[in-house]
N, C-alpha and C positions, 0 to 999 in steps of 0.2 A: 823330447822324444823324436827319434828319427823314424819315418815311415818308409818302408820299402815293400815292393810286391813279392809275392811268393816266387815268381820267376826270377827276380833279381837275387833273392836270398839263396835259391837253389843253385844259381849260376856261380855264385862265389860265397859259399858258406863260411869259409875261413875269414873273409873280409867282414861278413855280417857279424860274426862272433867278435872280431876285433873291435868293431864299432860298438857292440853291446857292452864291452868292458868300460867304455867311457860314458855312455848314456843308453837308456833303454831303446830297443829297436822294435817297432811295431810292424809285424808282417801282415800285409793286406792282400785281399783277393777281391777284385772288382770294386775297390775303394772301401771295402769293409774290413775292419780289424779282425784278424783270425788268431793271432798269438802275439806274445811279447817276449823278447829275449832280453834277459837282464844279467848283470854280473852276479855271480854267486854270493859275494859279500853283501850286496844290496838285498838280495833275496833273503838272506839270513836276518838282516836288520829288519826287513819288513815282517818276517815271521815273528821275531821277538816283540815288535811293536804290537802286532795283532794279539799275541798271547797276553801282553800287558793290558790291552784294552779289554780282553775277555775276562781277565782276573778282576779288573776294576768294576766291570759290569756285574760279575758274580758277587763281589763284595757289596755293591750298592743294592742289589736285589736282596741279599741276606740281611742287610741293615734295615731295609724297608719291610721285611717280613714281620707282621704283628704278632705272630705266635710266640709264646714264651720261650726264652732261651735257657740253655742249661749252663749253670755256672761252671767256670773252668776247673775249679777244685773238684766238682762232681765228675766231670769228664775224666780227669786224671785218676780219681778213685776207681771209676768204672773200668778204666783201661789197665789198672794196676801199676800206674806210674808213680 
């Protein structure tokens, strides 16, 4: 990841965006990270990965739930499927 100051990013925003297409750019102020600019395709991949992790976590929680489950055939009957 490339670090640049807010001042540098503001001075040449087009160049900062160009850099972000190749690798994430961390915008800093007084040495502290304030924001990260990333390529939109990388952002989409990150969101998809996060959603996958959330789905797996929900599945694991459901499987660990000790309460009785409802048989699939019963669910279909209840829904009229």
